[in-house]
C-alpha positions as CSV (number, residue, x, y, z in Angstrom):
1,X,-28.4,-20.5,-28.9
2,X,-25.1,-20.9,-27.0
3,X,-23.9,-17.6,-24.8
4,X,-21.3,-16.0,-26.5
5,X,-17.8,-16.2,-24.9
6,X,-16.6,-13.6,-22.5
7,X,-14.0,-11.4,-24.0
8,X,-10.6,-11.2,-21.8
9,X,-11.5,-8.1,-20.2
10,X,-15.0,-9.4,-19.4
11,X,-13.2,-12.3,-17.6
12,X,-10.7,-9.9,-15.7
13,X,-13.7,-7.8,-14.5
14,X,-15.5,-10.6,-13.5
15,X,-12.4,-11.9,-11.6
16,X,-12.2,-8.4,-9.9
17,X,-15.8,-8.8,-9.0
18,X,-14.9,-12.3,-7.4
19,X,-12.2,-10.4,-5.4
20,X,-13.8,-7.6,-4.0
21,X,-16.6,-9.7,-2.8
22,X,-14.2,-12.3,-1.4
23,X,-12.2,-9.5,0.0
24,X,-15.4,-8.3,2.0
25,X,-16.2,-11.7,3.2
26,X,-12.5,-12.3,4.2
27,X,-11.9,-9.5,6.5
28,X,-15.3,-9.9,7.9
29,X,-15.3,-13.4,9.0
30,X,-11.9,-14.8,7.9
31,X,-10.7,-16.9,5.2
32,X,-11.8,-20.5,7.2
33,X,-15.1,-19.2,7.4
34,X,-16.0,-18.2,4.1
35,X,-17.2,-20.7,1.3
36,X,-17.5,-20.4,-2.4
37,X,-21.5,-19.9,-2.0
38,X,-21.1,-17.5,0.1
39,X,-19.1,-15.5,-2.0
40,X,-21.4,-16.2,-5.1
41,X,-24.1,-15.1,-2.7
42,X,-22.2,-11.6,-2.0
43,X,-22.1,-11.2,-5.7
44,X,-25.7,-12.4,-6.4
45,X,-24.7,-15.0,-8.7
46,X,-25.3,-18.9,-8.7
47,X,-23.2,-21.1,-6.6
48,X,-21.2,-22.4,-9.4
49,X,-20.6,-19.5,-11.3
50,X,-17.2,-18.4,-9.7
51,X,-15.6,-22.0,-10.3
52,X,-16.0,-20.8,-14.1
53,X,-13.0,-18.5,-13.3
54,X,-11.4,-19.9,-10.1
55,X,-10.3,-23.7,-9.2
56,X,-11.0,-23.0,-5.7
57,X,-11.3,-20.9,-2.6
58,X,-7.4,-20.9,-2.4
59,X,-7.0,-19.2,-6.0
60,X,-9.5,-16.5,-4.9
61,X,-7.6,-16.4,-1.5
62,X,-4.3,-15.8,-3.4
63,X,-5.7,-13.1,-5.8
64,X,-7.2,-11.1,-2.6
65,X,-3.6,-11.6,-1.0
66,X,-1.6,-10.2,-3.9
67,X,-4.1,-7.1,-4.2
68,X,-3.5,-6.4,-0.4
69,X,0.3,-6.7,-0.7
70,X,0.1,-4.5,-3.8
71,X,-1.8,-2.3,-1.1
72,X,0.9,-2.4,1.5
73,X,3.9,-2.0,-0.6
74,X,2.6,1.2,-2.5
75,X,2.0,2.7,1.0
76,X,5.4,2.1,1.9
77,X,6.9,2.9,-1.6
78,X,5.2,6.5,-1.7
79,X,6.4,7.2,2.0
80,X,9.7,6.5,0.6
81,X,9.5,8.3,-2.2
82,X,8.3,11.4,-0.9
83,X,11.4,11.3,1.8
84,X,14.5,13.6,1.0
85,X,17.4,11.4,2.2
86,X,18.4,8.0,3.1
87,X,18.1,9.0,6.6
88,X,14.5,10.3,6.2
89,X,13.4,6.9,4.0
90,X,14.2,4.8,6.7
91,X,12.2,6.6,8.8
92,X,9.2,7.1,6.6
93,X,9.2,3.5,6.1
94,X,8.7,2.1,9.5
95,X,6.1,4.9,10.2
96,X,4.6,4.1,7.1
97,X,4.3,0.2,8.2
98,X,3.0,0.8,11.5
99,X,0.4,3.4,9.7
100,X,-0.8,0.3,7.5
101,X,-1.2,-2.2,10.2
102,X,-3.2,0.5,12.4
103,X,-5.4,1.6,9.5
104,X,-6.1,-1.8,7.8
105,X,-5.4,-4.2,10.7
106,X,-8.0,-6.9,9.1
107,X,-5.9,-6.3,5.9
108,X,-2.7,-6.8,7.7
109,X,-3.9,-10.2,9.4
110,X,-4.7,-11.4,6.0
111,X,-1.3,-11.1,4.7
112,X,0.7,-12.2,7.4
113,X,-1.6,-14.7,9.1
114,X,-3.2,-16.4,6.7
115,X,0.1,-17.3,4.7
116,X,-0.7,-20.2,1.7
117,X,2.1,-23.1,1.5
118,X,1.8,-23.6,-2.4
119,X,2.2,-19.9,-2.8
120,X,4.3,-20.8,-6.0
121,X,1.1,-21.9,-7.6
122,X,-0.1,-18.5,-7.9
123,X,1.9,-15.6,-10.1
124,X,0.3,-12.6,-9.1
125,X,0.6,-13.4,-5.7
126,X,4.5,-14.3,-5.8
127,X,4.9,-11.4,-8.0
128,X,3.3,-8.9,-5.1
129,X,4.7,-10.8,-2.3
130,X,8.0,-10.3,-4.0
131,X,7.1,-6.6,-4.2
132,X,6.3,-6.5,-0.7
133,X,9.8,-7.8,0.0
134,X,11.8,-5.8,-2.2
135,X,9.8,-2.8,-0.8
136,X,11.3,-3.8,2.9
137,X,15.0,-3.9,1.5
138,X,15.3,-1.2,-1.0
139,X,15.4,1.8,1.3
140,X,18.1,-0.3,3.2
141,X,20.4,-0.4,0.2
142,X,20.0,3.6,0.0
143,X,21.0,3.6,3.7
144,X,24.4,1.3,2.6
145,X,25.1,3.2,-0.2
146,X,24.9,6.4,2.3
147,X,27.3,5.1,4.7
148,X,24.3,5.0,7.5
149,X,24.8,0.8,8.0
150,X,27.0,-2.0,6.6
151,X,25.9,-5.4,5.9
152,X,23.7,-7.0,3.6
153,X,20.8,-5.2,2.9
154,X,18.2,-7.8,2.5
155,X,18.9,-9.4,5.8
156,X,19.2,-6.0,7.3
157,X,15.5,-5.6,5.7
158,X,14.3,-8.5,7.5
159,X,15.7,-7.3,10.5
160,X,13.8,-4.3,10.4
161,X,10.6,-6.2,9.2
162,X,11.0,-8.5,12.3
163,X,10.8,-5.7,14.7
164,X,7.7,-4.1,13.1
165,X,5.9,-7.1,12.4
166,X,6.5,-8.4,16.1
167,X,5.0,-5.2,17.2
168,X,2.5,-4.9,15.5
169,X,1.3,-8.6,16.8
170,X,1.7,-7.5,20.1
171,X,-0.3,-4.4,19.8
172,X,-3.1,-6.0,17.8
173,X,-3.5,-8.7,20.3
174,X,-3.5,-6.9,23.4
175,X,-0.5,-8.5,24.5
176,X,1.7,-5.1,24.7
177,X,-1.0,-3.4,27.4
178,X,-2.5,-0.1,27.2
179,X,0.4,1.4,29.2
180,X,3.0,1.0,26.8
181,X,4.0,3.3,23.9
182,X,4.1,1.4,20.7
183,X,5.9,3.9,19.0
184,X,8.8,4.5,21.6
185,X,9.0,0.9,21.7
186,X,9.7,1.0,17.9
187,X,12.0,3.5,18.3
188,X,13.8,1.9,21.2
189,X,14.1,-1.2,19.5
190,X,15.2,0.3,16.3
191,X,18.0,2.5,18.4
192,X,19.3,-0.9,19.8
193,X,19.5,-2.6,16.7
194,X,21.4,0.3,15.0
195,X,24.0,0.2,18.0
196,X,24.5,-3.2,17.9
197,X,25.6,-2.3,13.8
198,X,27.8,0.6,15.4
199,X,25.8,3.2,13.5
200,X,23.7,6.2,14.1
201,X,20.1,5.2,13.7
202,X,18.4,7.2,11.1
203,X,15.6,9.1,13.2
204,X,17.9,10.5,15.2
205,X,18.6,14.3,14.9
206,X,22.0,15.5,15.6
207,X,20.9,16.9,19.1
208,X,19.3,13.4,20.0
209,X,22.5,11.6,20.5
210,X,22.3,12.0,24.7
Protein backbone atom coordinates (compact mmCIF):
# COMPACT_ATOMS: atom_id res chain seq x y z
CA UNK A 1 0.00 0.00 0.00
CA UNK A 2 1.42 3.35 -1.03
CA UNK A 3 2.24 5.86 1.67
CA UNK A 4 -0.12 8.77 2.03
CA UNK A 5 1.51 11.96 0.71
CA UNK A 6 2.55 14.42 3.40
CA UNK A 7 0.50 17.56 3.80
CA UNK A 8 2.11 20.97 3.28
CA UNK A 9 2.18 21.41 7.06
CA UNK A 10 3.94 18.08 7.52
CA UNK A 11 6.48 18.93 4.83
CA UNK A 12 7.16 22.30 6.45
CA UNK A 13 7.56 20.64 9.86
CA UNK A 14 10.01 18.11 8.46
CA UNK A 15 12.04 20.82 6.74
CA UNK A 16 12.27 22.61 10.07
CA UNK A 17 13.54 19.41 11.69
CA UNK A 18 16.20 19.14 9.00
CA UNK A 19 17.11 22.78 9.49
CA UNK A 20 17.44 22.36 13.26
CA UNK A 21 19.56 19.22 12.96
CA UNK A 22 21.78 20.82 10.32
CA UNK A 23 22.14 23.97 12.42
CA UNK A 24 23.52 21.97 15.34
CA UNK A 25 26.03 20.23 13.10
CA UNK A 26 27.02 23.33 11.13
CA UNK A 27 27.67 25.31 14.31
CA UNK A 28 29.61 22.47 15.89
CA UNK A 29 31.72 21.39 12.89
CA UNK A 30 31.36 24.04 10.21
CA UNK A 31 29.31 23.53 7.02
CA UNK A 32 32.26 22.21 5.03
CA UNK A 33 32.66 19.33 7.48
CA UNK A 34 29.04 18.16 7.46
CA UNK A 35 27.45 15.73 5.01
CA UNK A 36 23.86 14.95 4.15
CA UNK A 37 24.37 11.51 5.66
CA UNK A 38 25.42 13.08 8.96
CA UNK A 39 22.38 15.35 8.94
CA UNK A 40 20.16 12.32 8.41
CA UNK A 41 21.96 10.50 11.23
CA UNK A 42 21.43 13.45 13.55
CA UNK A 43 17.70 13.19 12.81
CA UNK A 44 17.55 9.39 13.06
CA UNK A 45 16.26 8.91 9.53
CA UNK A 46 17.62 7.06 6.50
CA UNK A 47 20.47 8.74 4.54
CA UNK A 48 18.21 9.42 1.55
CA UNK A 49 15.30 10.95 3.46
CA UNK A 50 16.57 14.59 3.44
CA UNK A 51 16.91 14.40 -0.35
CA UNK A 52 13.14 14.08 -0.61
CA UNK A 53 12.82 17.65 0.68
CA UNK A 54 16.11 19.34 -0.31
CA UNK A 55 18.16 19.25 -3.50
CA UNK A 56 21.46 19.20 -1.66
CA UNK A 57 23.35 20.43 1.39
CA UNK A 58 23.61 23.94 -0.04
CA UNK A 59 19.83 24.28 0.04
CA UNK A 60 19.82 23.22 3.68
CA UNK A 61 22.62 25.67 4.45
CA UNK A 62 20.60 28.44 2.80
CA UNK A 63 17.62 27.65 5.04
CA UNK A 64 19.84 27.61 8.13
CA UNK A 65 21.43 30.93 7.21
CA UNK A 66 18.02 32.48 6.48
CA UNK A 67 16.89 31.60 10.01
CA UNK A 68 20.13 33.03 11.40
CA UNK A 69 19.74 36.29 9.47
CA UNK A 70 16.20 36.63 10.81
CA UNK A 71 17.47 36.00 14.35
CA UNK A 72 20.19 38.63 13.84
CA UNK A 73 17.73 41.17 12.41
CA UNK A 74 15.15 40.56 15.14
CA UNK A 75 17.74 41.24 17.85
CA UNK A 76 18.66 44.58 16.32
CA UNK A 77 15.05 45.51 15.57
CA UNK A 78 14.01 44.88 19.17
CA UNK A 79 16.85 47.04 20.46
CA UNK A 80 16.03 49.88 18.08
CA UNK A 81 12.30 49.74 18.84
CA UNK A 82 12.99 50.02 22.57
CA UNK A 83 15.07 53.20 22.14
CA UNK A 84 13.44 56.58 22.69
CA UNK A 85 14.79 58.69 19.82
CA UNK A 86 17.02 58.60 16.75
CA UNK A 87 20.18 59.21 18.76
CA UNK A 88 19.36 56.41 21.19
CA UNK A 89 18.38 54.08 18.34
CA UNK A 90 21.82 54.44 16.76
CA UNK A 91 23.50 53.64 20.07
CA UNK A 92 21.18 50.68 20.66
CA UNK A 93 21.85 49.24 17.20
CA UNK A 94 25.61 49.25 17.75
CA UNK A 95 25.36 47.69 21.19
CA UNK A 96 22.90 45.03 19.99
CA UNK A 97 25.15 44.17 17.05
CA UNK A 98 28.17 43.47 19.25
CA UNK A 99 25.99 41.70 21.82
CA UNK A 100 24.71 39.30 19.16
CA UNK A 101 28.24 38.57 17.95
CA UNK A 102 29.37 37.93 21.53
CA UNK A 103 26.42 35.71 22.48
CA UNK A 104 26.26 33.77 19.21
CA UNK A 105 29.79 33.76 17.76
CA UNK A 106 29.29 30.55 15.78
CA UNK A 107 26.04 31.83 14.30
CA UNK A 108 27.72 35.11 13.42
CA UNK A 109 30.46 33.26 11.56
CA UNK A 110 27.85 31.14 9.79
CA UNK A 111 26.25 34.33 8.48
CA UNK A 112 29.31 36.16 7.26
CA UNK A 113 32.03 33.57 6.66
CA UNK A 114 29.96 31.05 4.71
CA UNK A 115 28.44 33.16 1.97
CA UNK A 116 26.77 31.47 -0.99
CA UNK A 117 27.49 32.77 -4.48
CA UNK A 118 24.15 31.54 -5.82
CA UNK A 119 22.07 33.08 -3.05
CA UNK A 120 19.39 34.18 -5.51
CA UNK A 121 18.36 30.51 -5.85
CA UNK A 122 16.98 30.58 -2.32
CA UNK A 123 14.07 33.04 -1.82
CA UNK A 124 13.96 32.62 1.97
CA UNK A 125 17.65 33.49 2.26
CA UNK A 126 17.32 36.46 -0.09
CA UNK A 127 14.41 37.81 1.98
CA UNK A 128 16.17 37.29 5.32
CA UNK A 129 19.41 38.81 4.06
CA UNK A 130 17.52 41.86 2.77
CA UNK A 131 15.83 42.20 6.17
CA UNK A 132 19.23 42.27 7.87
CA UNK A 133 20.49 44.88 5.41
CA UNK A 134 17.42 47.02 6.03
CA UNK A 135 17.92 46.73 9.77
CA UNK A 136 21.39 48.20 9.37
CA UNK A 137 20.09 51.14 7.32
CA UNK A 138 16.62 51.81 8.76
CA UNK A 139 17.78 53.53 11.92
CA UNK A 140 20.21 55.64 9.85
CA UNK A 141 17.28 57.12 7.93
CA UNK A 142 15.74 58.16 11.25
CA UNK A 143 19.03 59.87 12.13
CA UNK A 144 18.96 61.71 8.80
CA UNK A 145 15.34 62.76 9.35
CA UNK A 146 16.30 64.06 12.81
CA UNK A 147 19.18 66.08 11.37
CA UNK A 148 21.89 64.03 13.10
CA UNK A 149 23.65 63.00 9.90
CA UNK A 150 23.59 63.91 6.23
CA UNK A 151 23.90 61.59 3.25
CA UNK A 152 22.57 58.34 1.85
CA UNK A 153 21.12 56.08 4.55
CA UNK A 154 22.11 52.85 2.85
CA UNK A 155 25.71 53.94 2.28
CA UNK A 156 26.10 55.26 5.82
CA UNK A 157 24.53 52.08 7.18
CA UNK A 158 27.09 50.01 5.29
CA UNK A 159 29.88 52.21 6.67
CA UNK A 160 28.71 51.53 10.22
CA UNK A 161 28.20 47.85 9.44
CA UNK A 162 31.73 47.53 8.02
CA UNK A 163 33.12 49.14 11.16
CA UNK A 164 31.22 46.84 13.48
CA UNK A 165 31.97 43.72 11.43
CA UNK A 166 35.66 44.55 11.28
CA UNK A 167 35.75 44.98 15.04
CA UNK A 168 33.96 41.66 15.59
CA UNK A 169 36.25 39.71 13.26
CA UNK A 170 39.41 41.16 14.82
CA UNK A 171 38.09 40.27 18.26
CA UNK A 172 36.94 36.76 17.34
CA UNK A 173 40.25 35.89 15.71
CA UNK A 174 42.23 37.22 18.68
CA UNK A 175 43.99 39.76 16.48
CA UNK A 176 43.26 42.66 18.83
CA UNK A 177 44.98 41.23 21.87
CA UNK A 178 43.67 41.13 25.41
CA UNK A 179 44.69 44.71 26.23
CA UNK A 180 42.27 46.25 23.71
CA UNK A 181 38.90 47.43 25.00
CA UNK A 182 36.59 46.43 22.14
CA UNK A 183 33.76 48.75 23.17
CA UNK A 184 36.16 51.69 23.48
CA UNK A 185 37.55 50.86 20.04
CA UNK A 186 34.05 50.77 18.58
CA UNK A 187 33.08 54.10 20.11
CA UNK A 188 36.31 55.79 19.09
CA UNK A 189 35.99 54.57 15.51
CA UNK A 190 32.37 55.71 15.33
CA UNK A 191 33.30 59.10 16.78
CA UNK A 192 35.88 59.48 14.03
CA UNK A 193 33.35 58.56 11.35
CA UNK A 194 30.84 61.07 12.66
CA UNK A 195 33.51 63.75 12.98
CA UNK A 196 34.34 63.18 9.32
CA UNK A 197 30.69 63.82 8.51
CA UNK A 198 30.78 66.97 10.64
CA UNK A 199 28.05 65.88 13.06
CA UNK A 200 27.76 64.94 16.72
CA UNK A 201 28.04 61.18 17.38
CA UNK A 202 24.72 59.75 18.61
CA UNK A 203 26.25 58.25 21.74
CA UNK A 204 27.70 61.56 22.97
CA UNK A 205 25.80 63.27 25.76
CA UNK A 206 25.99 67.03 25.97
CA UNK A 207 28.65 66.72 28.69
CA UNK A 208 30.89 64.49 26.56
CA UNK A 209 31.92 67.02 23.95
CA UNK A 210 35.46 67.47 25.31
